[in-house]
Kinemage of the C-alpha trace (Angstrom):
@kinemage 1
@onewidth
@group {chain A} dominant
@subgroup {mainchain}
@vectorlist {calphas} color= white
{ca met a 1} P -232.591 5.071 -16.080
{ca arg a 2} L -232.746 8.691 -14.865
{ca ile a 3} L -232.122 11.113 -17.421
{ca val a 4} L -230.695 14.906 -16.252
{ca ile a 5} L -230.297 17.666 -18.267
{ca ile a 6} L -229.123 20.880 -18.268
{ca gly a 7} L -230.664 24.247 -19.911
{ca ala a 8} L -234.172 24.463 -21.121
{ca gly a 9} L -233.015 25.931 -24.740
{ca pro a 10} L -234.137 24.414 -27.746
{ca val a 11} L -231.870 21.290 -26.896
{ca gly a 12} L -233.377 20.558 -23.192
{ca leu a 13} L -237.024 21.413 -24.018
{ca gly a 14} L -236.707 18.975 -27.479
{ca ala a 15} L -234.902 15.778 -24.548
{ca ala a 16} L -237.796 16.715 -22.167
{ca tyr a 17} L -240.535 17.072 -24.206
{ca arg a 18} L -239.899 13.849 -26.010
{ca leu a 19} L -239.488 11.944 -22.478
{ca gln a 20} L -242.343 13.092 -21.941
{ca glu a 21} L -243.841 11.590 -25.047
{ca leu a 22} L -242.076 8.155 -24.734
{ca gly a 23} L -243.596 7.666 -21.081
{ca his a 24} L -240.545 8.054 -19.431
{ca arg a 25} L -240.581 9.418 -15.758
{ca asp a 26} L -237.527 9.779 -13.968
{ca trp a 27} L -235.593 12.824 -15.715
{ca ala a 28} L -235.133 16.448 -14.664
{ca leu a 29} L -234.594 19.473 -16.514
{ca tyr a 30} L -232.875 22.150 -14.778
{ca glu a 31} L -232.469 25.837 -15.806
{ca arg a 32} L -230.611 28.708 -13.908
{ca gly a 33} L -233.015 31.500 -15.503
{ca glu a 34} L -236.625 32.478 -14.611
{ca lys a 35} L -237.621 31.297 -18.507
{ca leu a 36} L -237.719 28.975 -20.957
{ca gly a 37} L -235.533 28.935 -24.461
{ca gly a 38} L -232.219 29.457 -23.816
{ca leu a 39} L -230.496 32.240 -26.612
{ca ala a 40} L -233.941 31.879 -28.263
{ca ser a 41} L -235.798 33.608 -25.183
{ca ser a 42} L -237.345 37.319 -25.446
{ca his a 43} L -237.691 40.307 -23.599
{ca thr a 44} L -239.973 42.815 -23.363
{ca asp a 45} L -239.862 45.967 -22.017
{ca ser a 46} L -241.936 48.427 -19.723
{ca ala a 47} L -242.741 50.454 -23.199
{ca gly a 48} L -244.112 47.159 -25.183
{ca phe a 49} L -241.575 46.343 -27.094
{ca thr a 50} L -239.912 42.476 -27.473
{ca tyr a 51} L -236.741 42.123 -28.170
{ca asp a 52} L -234.813 38.444 -29.242
{ca ile a 53} L -231.034 37.582 -28.436
{ca gly a 54} L -230.341 38.206 -31.775
{ca gly a 55} L -232.093 37.131 -35.512
{ca his a 56} L -234.290 33.859 -35.165
{ca val a 57} L -236.445 32.459 -37.928
{ca met a 58} L -237.760 29.105 -37.815
{ca phe a 59} L -238.051 27.383 -40.783
{ca ser a 60} L -237.446 23.427 -40.997
{ca his a 61} L -235.070 20.723 -42.309
{ca tyr a 62} L -237.476 17.784 -40.072
{ca lys a 63} L -240.843 16.802 -40.390
{ca tyr a 64} L -241.036 16.257 -36.688
{ca phe a 65} L -239.580 19.976 -35.924
{ca asp a 66} L -242.985 21.045 -37.935
{ca ala a 67} L -245.440 19.478 -36.227
{ca leu a 68} L -243.848 20.368 -32.978
{ca val a 69} L -243.874 24.202 -34.058
{ca glu a 70} L -247.961 23.653 -35.208
{ca lys a 71} L -248.310 21.960 -32.111
{ca met a 72} L -247.121 24.829 -29.938
{ca leu a 73} L -248.411 27.463 -31.771
{ca gly a 74} L -251.441 26.299 -33.752
{ca ala a 75} L -252.567 29.327 -36.141
{ca asp a 76} L -250.839 31.763 -33.284
{ca his a 77} L -247.970 32.995 -35.693
{ca thr a 78} L -247.234 34.887 -39.157
{ca arg a 79} L -245.620 33.539 -42.248
{ca leu a 80} L -243.246 35.193 -44.419
{ca leu a 81} L -241.577 35.322 -47.463
{ca arg a 82} L -238.001 36.654 -47.086
{ca glu a 83} L -237.030 40.056 -47.969
{ca ser a 84} L -233.398 40.273 -47.353
{ca trp a 85} L -230.735 43.255 -49.156
{ca ile a 86} L -227.122 44.188 -48.191
{ca trp a 87} L -226.265 48.058 -48.095
{ca met a 88} L -222.996 48.532 -49.680
{ca arg a 89} L -221.818 51.557 -51.807
{ca asp a 90} L -224.702 53.737 -51.019
{ca arg a 91} L -227.602 51.807 -52.228
{ca trp a 92} L -229.580 48.623 -51.523
{ca ile a 93} L -228.530 45.683 -53.548
{ca pro a 94} L -230.932 42.114 -53.682
{ca tyr a 95} L -229.294 39.299 -51.330
{ca pro a 96} L -227.531 37.114 -52.360
{ca leu a 97} L -224.640 39.535 -53.738
{ca gln a 98} L -223.187 37.309 -56.017
{ca asn a 99} L -226.604 36.645 -58.054
{ca asn a 100} L -226.778 40.701 -58.139
{ca ile a 101} L -223.857 42.267 -58.993
{ca arg a 102} L -225.917 44.158 -61.711
{ca his a 103} L -226.454 46.546 -58.891
{ca leu a 104} L -222.715 47.814 -58.345
{ca pro a 105} L -221.267 50.839 -59.587
{ca ala a 106} L -219.801 50.129 -63.240
{ca ala a 107} L -216.258 49.380 -62.372
{ca glu a 108} L -216.846 47.231 -58.763
{ca leu a 109} L -219.505 45.466 -61.303
{ca leu a 110} L -216.483 44.548 -64.322
{ca glu a 111} L -214.095 44.141 -61.520
{ca cys a 112} L -216.625 40.905 -60.105
{ca leu a 113} L -217.305 39.861 -63.304
{ca asp a 114} L -213.484 39.382 -64.046
{ca gly a 115} L -213.267 37.638 -61.266
{ca leu a 116} L -215.931 34.919 -61.555
{ca val a 117} L -214.313 34.173 -64.752
{ca asp a 118} L -210.927 33.896 -63.608
{ca val a 119} L -212.239 30.858 -61.476
{ca gln a 120} L -214.162 29.089 -63.830
{ca gly a 121} L -212.638 25.508 -63.671
{ca ala a 122} L -211.239 26.058 -60.193
{ca asp a 123} L -211.209 23.599 -57.604
{ca ala a 124} L -212.410 25.562 -54.661
{ca ser a 125} L -212.772 21.929 -52.736
{ca ser a 126} L -209.245 21.975 -52.064
{ca ala a 127} L -208.724 25.382 -50.571
{ca arg a 128} L -206.892 25.481 -46.967
{ca asp a 129} L -209.229 27.732 -45.761
{ca phe a 130} L -212.408 29.393 -45.777
{ca gly a 131} L -210.764 32.898 -47.350
{ca glu a 132} L -208.914 30.723 -49.589
{ca trp a 133} L -212.604 28.612 -50.955
{ca ser a 134} L -214.196 32.506 -51.051
{ca glu a 135} L -211.137 33.507 -53.784
{ca leu a 136} L -211.275 30.306 -55.465
{ca gln a 137} L -215.482 30.078 -55.299
{ca phe a 138} L -216.143 34.090 -56.198
{ca gly a 139} L -213.398 35.545 -57.825
{ca ala a 140} L -211.040 38.715 -56.120
{ca gly a 141} L -213.967 40.955 -56.711
{ca ile a 142} L -216.650 39.729 -54.863
{ca thr a 143} L -213.904 38.329 -51.849
{ca arg a 144} L -212.834 41.898 -51.659
{ca his a 145} L -215.543 43.398 -51.670
{ca phe a 146} L -218.532 41.194 -50.211
{ca met a 147} L -217.006 38.116 -48.392
{ca arg a 148} L -213.698 39.486 -46.542
{ca pro a 149} L -214.985 42.573 -44.841
{ca tyr a 150} L -218.793 40.769 -44.233
{ca asn a 151} L -217.450 37.459 -43.033
{ca phe a 152} L -215.088 39.385 -40.692
{ca lys a 153} L -217.374 41.243 -39.360
{ca val a 154} L -219.985 38.706 -38.632
{ca trp a 155} L -217.694 36.092 -37.240
{ca ala a 156} L -215.192 38.246 -36.128
{ca his a 157} L -211.984 36.156 -36.454
{ca pro a 158} L -209.737 36.032 -40.223
{ca leu a 159} L -211.464 34.126 -42.392
{ca glu a 160} L -208.042 32.294 -42.501
{ca met a 161} L -208.548 30.804 -39.192
{ca met a 162} L -211.757 29.175 -40.238
{ca ser a 163} L -212.530 26.387 -42.069
{ca lys a 164} L -214.809 26.138 -45.301
{ca asp a 165} L -216.559 22.498 -44.237
{ca trp a 166} L -219.517 24.489 -42.476
{ca ile a 167} L -220.429 26.366 -45.810
{ca ala a 168} L -223.060 23.897 -47.476
{ca glu a 169} L -226.943 25.677 -47.448
{ca arg a 170} L -225.361 28.810 -45.552
{ca val a 171} L -223.328 30.171 -48.377
{ca ala a 172} L -224.766 30.831 -52.360
{ca val a 173} L -222.654 29.627 -54.513
{ca val a 174} L -222.046 31.173 -58.779
{ca asp a 175} L -223.876 30.060 -61.320
{ca leu a 176} L -221.877 32.463 -63.954
{ca lys a 177} L -225.010 31.577 -66.463
{ca arg a 178} L -227.398 32.925 -63.734
{ca val a 179} L -225.641 35.994 -63.592
{ca leu a 180} L -225.200 36.993 -66.392
{ca ala a 181} L -228.675 36.265 -67.260
{ca asn a 182} L -229.922 38.567 -64.355
{ca ile a 183} L -227.457 41.523 -66.002
{ca ile a 184} L -228.679 41.287 -69.460
{ca asn a 185} L -232.344 40.551 -68.101
{ca glu a 186} L -232.299 42.909 -65.374
{ca arg a 187} L -233.462 40.363 -62.781
{ca asp a 188} L -233.268 40.384 -59.300
{ca asp a 189} L -232.872 37.221 -57.025
{ca leu a 190} L -234.369 37.929 -53.825
{ca ser a 191} L -235.302 34.684 -51.895
{ca trp a 192} L -232.278 32.403 -52.134
{ca gly a 193} L -231.952 29.291 -49.427
{ca pro a 194} L -233.382 27.284 -47.368
{ca asn a 195} L -235.669 29.924 -45.241
{ca asn a 196} L -236.826 32.212 -47.977
{ca met a 197} L -240.537 30.752 -46.406
{ca phe a 198} L -240.366 31.021 -42.611
{ca lys a 199} L -242.477 31.089 -39.413
{ca tyr a 200} L -242.568 33.615 -36.920
{ca pro a 201} L -244.585 33.624 -33.328
{ca leu a 202} L -247.669 35.872 -33.166
{ca his a 203} L -246.795 36.660 -29.729
{ca gly a 204} L -244.031 36.586 -27.509
{ca gly a 205} L -241.039 36.895 -30.163
{ca thr a 206} L -238.674 33.835 -30.669
{ca gly a 207} L -239.949 32.854 -27.300
{ca gly a 208} L -243.318 32.648 -28.096
{ca leu a 209} L -242.339 29.480 -29.445
{ca tyr a 210} L -240.954 27.587 -26.210
{ca ala a 211} L -243.301 29.202 -23.777
{ca pro a 212} L -246.070 26.973 -24.593
{ca phe a 213} L -243.354 24.266 -23.689
{ca arg a 214} L -244.495 24.622 -20.099
{ca pro a 215} L -247.272 22.105 -19.566
{ca tyr a 216} L -245.546 19.638 -21.394
{ca val a 217} L -242.287 19.587 -19.842
{ca his a 218} L -243.127 20.914 -16.319
{ca ala a 219} L -243.285 17.355 -14.183
{ca gly a 220} L -239.306 17.769 -14.446
{ca leu a 221} L -238.806 21.096 -15.223
{ca his a 222} L -236.618 23.596 -12.483
{ca leu a 223} L -236.352 26.716 -12.921
{ca asn a 224} L -233.655 28.742 -11.306
{ca arg a 225} L -231.968 25.843 -10.111
{ca glu a 226} L -227.941 26.470 -11.817
{ca val a 227} L -226.079 23.392 -11.974
{ca val a 228} L -222.470 24.199 -10.682
{ca glu a 229} L -220.719 20.953 -10.148
{ca val a 230} L -221.014 17.120 -12.271
{ca asp a 231} L -219.124 14.532 -10.059
{ca val a 232} L -218.551 11.929 -13.184
{ca arg a 233} L -217.085 8.870 -10.437
{ca ser a 234} L -220.359 9.389 -8.464
{ca lys a 235} L -223.021 10.847 -11.586
{ca thr a 236} L -223.931 13.311 -9.433
{ca ile a 237} L -224.535 16.839 -9.914
{ca arg a 238} L -224.609 19.558 -7.339
{ca leu a 239} L -226.679 22.751 -7.977
{ca ala a 240} L -225.930 26.568 -6.445
{ca asp a 241} L -228.422 26.264 -3.429
{ca gly a 242} L -226.167 22.851 -1.940
{ca ser a 243} L -228.862 20.139 -3.194
{ca thr a 244} L -227.130 17.642 -5.767
{ca asp a 245} L -229.078 14.887 -7.696
{ca arg a 246} L -227.909 11.523 -9.591
{ca tyr a 247} L -227.758 10.622 -13.151
{ca asp a 248} L -227.398 7.489 -15.392
{ca phe a 249} L -227.092 9.548 -18.236
{ca leu a 250} L -227.053 13.739 -18.570
{ca ile a 251} L -227.687 15.696 -21.403
{ca ser a 252} L -225.878 18.987 -21.494
{ca ala a 253} L -226.365 22.008 -23.531
{ca ala a 254} L -224.391 24.415 -21.274
{ca pro a 255} L -221.045 25.857 -23.516
{ca ile a 256} L -218.390 23.128 -23.944
{ca pro a 257} L -215.758 24.935 -21.866
{ca glu a 258} L -218.448 26.226 -18.604
{ca leu a 259} L -219.374 22.507 -18.840
{ca leu a 260} L -215.676 20.889 -18.671
{ca arg a 261} L -215.257 23.325 -15.962
{ca met a 262} L -218.216 22.087 -13.671
{ca ile a 263} L -216.911 18.655 -13.572
{ca lys a 264} L -214.885 17.048 -11.276
{ca pro a 265} L -212.007 15.577 -11.010
{ca phe a 266} L -211.317 17.946 -13.575
{ca pro a 267} L -210.880 16.689 -17.108
{ca glu a 268} L -207.397 18.218 -17.721
{ca ser a 269} L -207.140 16.631 -21.397
{ca ala a 270} L -210.524 17.416 -22.452
{ca met a 271} L -210.219 21.356 -21.090
{ca ala a 272} L -206.978 21.662 -22.743
{ca ala a 273} L -208.462 20.805 -25.850
{ca thr a 274} L -210.795 23.998 -25.799
{ca arg a 275} L -207.689 25.911 -27.001
{ca gly a 276} L -209.520 24.379 -30.507
{ca leu a 277} L -212.889 26.246 -29.931
{ca his a 278} L -213.376 29.580 -30.584
{ca asn a 279} L -216.293 31.336 -30.507
{ca ser a 280} L -218.024 35.261 -31.077
{ca his a 281} L -219.461 37.203 -28.476
{ca gly a 282} L -222.200 39.447 -29.534
{ca leu a 283} L -223.798 43.096 -29.101
{ca val a 284} L -227.332 42.955 -30.250
{ca val a 285} L -229.091 46.192 -29.440
{ca gly a 286} L -232.743 47.103 -30.132
{ca val a 287} L -233.511 50.168 -30.723
{ca gly a 288} L -237.573 51.455 -30.672
{ca ile a 289} L -238.507 53.644 -32.836
{ca lys a 290} L -242.111 55.911 -32.732
{ca gly a 291} L -243.670 56.337 -36.365
{ca pro a 292} L -244.480 53.615 -39.312
{ca ser a 293} L -241.948 50.969 -40.555
{ca pro a 294} L -239.909 52.536 -43.355
{ca ser a 295} L -239.317 49.180 -45.193
{ca pro a 296} L -241.020 45.449 -45.812
{ca lys a 297} L -237.643 44.285 -45.834
{ca cys a 298} L -237.011 41.144 -43.114
{ca trp a 299} L -233.258 41.425 -42.660
{ca thr a 300} L -230.709 43.315 -44.178
{ca tyr a 301} L -226.487 42.553 -44.031
{ca phe a 302} L -223.880 45.368 -43.886
{ca pro a 303} L -220.014 44.547 -45.035
{ca glu a 304} L -219.059 48.261 -44.954
{ca ser a 305} L -217.372 50.276 -42.219
{ca ser a 306} L -220.505 52.817 -42.070
{ca ser a 307} L -222.054 51.019 -39.072
{ca pro a 308} L -221.072 48.886 -36.482
{ca phe a 309} L -223.713 45.816 -36.931
{ca tyr a 310} L -223.470 43.311 -40.057
{ca arg a 311} L -226.654 42.816 -39.423
{ca val a 312} L -230.468 44.450 -38.977
{ca thr a 313} L -233.704 42.912 -38.724
{ca phe a 314} L -237.081 44.443 -39.234
{ca leu a 315} L -238.036 42.532 -36.289
{ca ser a 316} L -241.619 44.580 -36.319
{ca asn a 317} L -242.354 43.626 -39.256
{ca tyr a 318} L -242.037 39.723 -38.246
{ca ser a 319} L -245.259 40.187 -35.901
{ca pro a 320} L -247.801 42.983 -35.062
{ca asn a 321} L -247.321 42.337 -31.505
{ca ile a 322} L -243.224 42.904 -31.222
{ca ala a 323} L -243.947 46.723 -31.089
{ca pro a 324} L -246.576 48.909 -29.585
{ca pro a 325} L -249.210 50.648 -32.928
{ca gly a 326} L -247.547 53.317 -34.438
{ca his a 327} L -243.972 52.021 -33.484
{ca phe a 328} L -241.277 49.855 -35.316
{ca leu a 329} L -238.045 48.180 -34.051
{ca leu a 330} L -235.365 47.925 -35.450
{ca leu a 331} L -232.829 45.098 -33.984
{ca thr a 332} L -229.054 45.121 -34.889
{ca glu a 333} L -226.549 42.423 -34.143
{ca thr a 334} L -222.446 43.642 -33.286
{ca ser a 335} L -219.806 41.379 -33.193
{ca tyr a 336} L -216.637 40.794 -31.359
{ca ser a 337} L -213.631 39.583 -29.789
{ca glu a 338} L -210.109 39.956 -28.967
{ca his a 339} L -209.780 40.033 -33.042
{ca lys a 340} L -212.082 42.492 -33.298
{ca pro a 341} L -212.377 44.911 -30.396
{ca val a 342} L -215.881 47.100 -29.942
{ca ser a 343} L -216.516 49.514 -27.368
{ca arg a 344} L -219.407 47.647 -25.148
{ca ser a 345} L -220.090 50.605 -23.206
{ca gly a 346} L -221.120 53.701 -26.701
{ca ile a 347} L -222.552 51.033 -28.327
{ca val a 348} L -225.896 52.495 -28.357
{ca asp a 349} L -224.582 55.682 -29.526
{ca ala a 350} L -222.795 53.259 -32.496
{ca val a 351} L -225.887 51.560 -33.411
{ca val a 352} L -227.632 54.327 -33.570
{ca asp a 353} L -225.038 56.481 -35.662
{ca gly a 354} L -225.087 53.136 -37.999
{ca leu a 355} L -228.693 53.714 -38.817
{ca val a 356} L -228.541 57.262 -39.877
{ca ala a 357} L -225.446 56.395 -41.827
{ca thr a 358} L -226.994 53.781 -43.741
{ca arg a 359} L -230.204 55.292 -44.295
{ca leu a 360} L -232.076 53.252 -41.913
{ca ile a 361} L -233.616 56.176 -40.329
{ca thr a 362} L -233.231 59.584 -40.684
{ca asp a 363} L -231.006 62.042 -38.755
{ca arg a 364} L -234.475 63.412 -37.203
{ca gln a 365} L -235.825 59.992 -36.276
{ca arg a 366} L -233.136 60.626 -33.271
{ca ala a 367} L -236.031 61.976 -31.331
{ca asp a 368} L -238.448 59.916 -32.062
{ca ile a 369} L -236.231 56.649 -30.219
{ca val a 370} L -238.795 55.754 -27.635
{ca ser a 371} L -236.752 52.887 -26.362
{ca thr a 372} L -233.446 50.595 -26.333
{ca his a 373} L -231.877 47.284 -25.280
{ca val a 374} L -229.104 45.100 -25.143
{ca phe a 375} L -227.980 41.685 -25.203
{ca asp a 376} L -224.360 41.247 -24.180
{ca val a 377} L -224.189 37.552 -24.969
{ca glu a 378} L -220.571 35.753 -24.074
{ca tyr a 379} L -221.701 32.967 -26.667
{ca phe a 380} L -222.587 33.970 -29.884
{ca tyr a 381} L -221.655 31.847 -32.985
{ca pro a 382} L -219.147 28.824 -32.313
{ca val a 383} L -216.554 29.750 -34.937
{ca pro a 384} L -215.654 26.607 -37.710
{ca thr a 385} L -211.920 27.169 -37.175
{ca leu a 386} L -209.304 25.006 -38.570
{ca asp a 387} L -208.767 23.197 -35.385
{ca arg a 388} L -212.262 22.897 -33.937
{ca asp a 389} L -213.562 19.227 -34.992
{ca gly a 390} L -210.042 17.561 -34.127
{ca ala a 391} L -210.680 19.850 -30.277
{ca leu a 392} L -214.477 17.879 -30.724
{ca asp a 393} L -212.915 14.470 -31.402
{ca thr a 394} L -211.100 14.849 -28.107
{ca ile a 395} L -213.331 16.647 -26.070
{ca gln a 396} L -216.403 15.026 -27.227
{ca thr a 397} L -214.871 11.314 -26.956
{ca tyr a 398} L -213.987 12.227 -23.212
{ca leu a 399} L -217.914 13.133 -22.436
{ca leu a 400} L -218.785 10.172 -24.583
{ca asp a 401} L -217.144 7.869 -22.557
{ca arg a 402} L -218.260 9.255 -19.070
{ca gly a 403} L -222.315 8.967 -20.242
{ca ile a 404} L -222.720 12.960 -21.133
{ca leu a 405} L -224.436 14.137 -24.298
{ca ser a 406} L -222.940 17.543 -25.177
{ca arg a 407} L -225.643 18.871 -27.623
{ca gly a 408} L -226.803 22.367 -29.127
{ca arg a 409} L -225.608 25.605 -30.386
{ca phe a 410} L -222.595 25.683 -27.918
{ca gly a 411} L -222.988 21.539 -26.602
{ca ala a 412} L -221.699 20.417 -30.139
{ca trp a 413} L -219.860 23.272 -31.327
{ca lys a 414} L -221.034 23.454 -34.573
{ca tyr a 415} L -222.567 26.422 -36.386
{ca glu a 416} L -223.804 24.241 -39.427
{ca ile a 417} L -226.059 22.134 -36.823
{ca ser a 418} L -227.417 25.141 -34.820
{ca asn a 419} L -230.374 26.857 -36.046
{ca met a 420} L -233.580 25.932 -33.786
{ca asp a 421} L -234.462 22.933 -35.794
{ca his a 422} L -231.409 21.266 -35.555
{ca ser a 423} L -230.824 22.193 -31.663
{ca val a 424} L -234.338 21.237 -30.660
{ca met a 425} L -233.816 18.037 -32.757
{ca gln a 426} L -230.283 17.159 -31.103
{ca gly a 427} L -232.472 16.823 -27.975
{ca val a 428} L -235.374 14.748 -28.987
{ca glu a 429} L -231.899 12.783 -30.867
{ca ala a 430} L -230.273 12.083 -27.933
{ca val a 431} L -233.410 10.873 -25.827
{ca asp a 432} L -234.208 8.369 -28.761
{ca trp a 433} L -230.720 6.973 -28.591
{ca leu a 434} L -230.579 6.630 -24.851
{ca leu a 435} L -234.447 4.814 -25.023
{ca leu a 436} L -235.161 3.360 -28.581
{ca asp a 437} L -230.868 2.459 -29.472
{ca lys a 438} L -231.941 4.338 -32.362
{ca ala a 439} L -228.944 6.259 -33.919
{ca glu a 440} L -228.375 10.400 -33.653
{ca glu a 441} L -228.771 11.645 -37.352
{ca thr a 442} L -227.689 15.770 -37.000
{ca trp a 443} L -225.125 14.930 -34.200
{ca arg a 444} L -222.571 12.290 -35.298
{ca pro a 445} L -219.974 10.976 -32.763
{ca pro a 446} L -216.070 11.564 -33.335
{ca ala a 447} L -215.217 8.910 -35.492
{ca arg a 448} L -212.721 6.799 -33.401
{ca his a 449} L -215.370 6.548 -31.049
{ca ala a 450} L -218.355 5.899 -33.366
{ca val a 451} L -217.651 2.026 -33.069
{ca thr a 452} L -217.686 1.946 -29.217
{ca val a 453} L -220.993 4.442 -28.954
{ca gly a 454} L -224.103 3.927 -29.520
{ca gly a 455} L -226.752 1.244 -29.749
{ca pro a 456} L -228.290 -1.049 -26.608
{ca ala a 457} L -225.007 -2.834 -25.516
{ca ala a 458} L -222.541 0.774 -24.691
{ca val a 459} L -226.542 1.661 -23.100
{ca arg a 460} L -226.715 -1.526 -20.900
{ca gln a 461} L -223.107 -1.602 -19.843
{ca ala a 462} L -223.371 2.094 -18.666
{ca leu a 463} L -226.235 1.237 -16.950
{ca ala a 464} L -224.957 -1.791 -15.438
{ca ala a 465} L -221.531 0.190 -14.261
{ca ala a 466} L -223.655 3.006 -12.494
{ca gly a 467} L -225.531 -0.126 -10.795
{ca gly a 468} L -228.942 0.556 -12.966
């Protein structure tokens, strides 16, 4: 069985590592860039600042991923207790807001409490969309002051376009008794969530986790080799340099629309279904500043219009090697889309103005900025819209029928399984399905395809059809 992998990000590296771990030799991994990691790679500039493509931290739902991180990094990592805050109403409020509304001005605190009381007993599961779910879960006050403005800044799509089904552990729901106890006892909730404790590579930024994969995958790794065509009839790929390769199964982490555009003959029905897939674009701006870090915070949220960014990570707090000695690095994230346009040409100035307006730096510290870096990311967040799952059912059925396993942040197009650990494990589990007939746990096949895909019979049939 020849297995070809497109993309040396978390999915591709997870798949390639697992192939060599199982002793399978007939595979190739093609990456169009020059480094490993994909969206989880990092860049170090001439001034010595290391920039990630967005805020990434390492936490895990899987023992296999934990062991892999341990093998790749050993002791070469930091371990941090998450400290995240919200900047609103000219003050810092611990995240999540719903557990810490005692910090709001009195009128807004009362409005939020009234809203929470009003929705007690409401069935949020009956909500039609994420906007209505927010109203039923948090009440009118919290939704108006935080959930609606913040989430629009993140997703760059109206909440009414979004499903509520992605939420799970991503959004802290409300325990009214806890909220009231926090108010009475003047107590803060600071470390909610599955990533309240996380690791970070000591060297190389987030990409420092993926560079050590190289010796384990070098036998089949091809950097600076871009796949431009996938012929599903002959099961061959063509690369930008004109060379070709054959496959029995293809594992792809390419964004679904890009993958479909490569396929010959043109997949009309699957491509038409991509109208149901929506994504945000992202401007990730790093700002390197002379001086000590102004705060021990990890990352901070910004729901208000005083800044273009929705999140700022104090990246140099994660590792002493992110910034040169005597300097610190702030990493900001700004989303944009057709629903939320942003001037890309002026984004650095807008970000610096926002850092001053939200008091992350002083006006005087503008003169201490020694380096900036901008990533303009075409595929930033896969938005969990109401029409997403129907679109994916059509697309993934088409791909699976042709021996293509599309996995990862934009290969699966499911935000709820797009963390780094999820993505690595999608690559690992795809290989386990192909070689060990073991059902995938992180990614699940479309409902109407679940009977016909999976297990040894489907693998043997596909191989026989390919002459293997």
